[in-house]
C-alpha positions, 0 to 999 in steps of 0.5 A: 562058840560065839564068834561075833565081833572077833578080829581074827579068823580063828574066832574068839577064844573064851578062857572059861571054856579051856581046861588046859593048855599044853606047850611043847618045844618045837625042835627043828634040828639037832642045833636046837636040841640043847634048847629043847632040853632047857624048855620042858613041856608045860601044862597050864591049868591055872585060870589066870594063866589060861586067861593070859594066853586067851587074851594074847590070842584074841588080840592077835591080828591077821598077817597078810601074805606068805608065811615063812616061819619056824615056831618055838612051840606047839600049843594045844588047847584042851576044852572042857568037852574034850575038844582040842585045837593046836597052834604053832607059837613063835615068840623068841626070848627077846622082849619087845617083839611081836609073837606069831600064832598059826592055827595048825588046821590052816598053816598058811594064815598067821596072826601077829600077837602084839609085843605087850601080850607076847612079852606076858607069854614069854614071862609065863613060859620062860620064867617070871610069871605075872597074872596081875593083868599087866 
């Protein structure tokens, strides 16, 4: 893996190395049980969608200080060689807000996904899919 020039501590995510991304709704309690039923687990293997996710991750910036968060999804990246990485992903459904990304191996460090990229992820997960780069 090439890690030079990255702006986040988990390294540069190369979309070409990823075979699949799985998203599972993170259910915290029974109150969110109904929403979990609406958002079924997703498996993403289309190159353009994987690129959208990798770009959002690569544009994220480290959040300083303590984290107090509840993720919406557990996201698992599956690389071509079988290696996997797991992240907590917080997006909410409302557009125009930054997203949150936390690597499972270091849950004390969070990364802010710019609203523009978080909105693309929301569209991809909750409905409208845009793969035209904007």
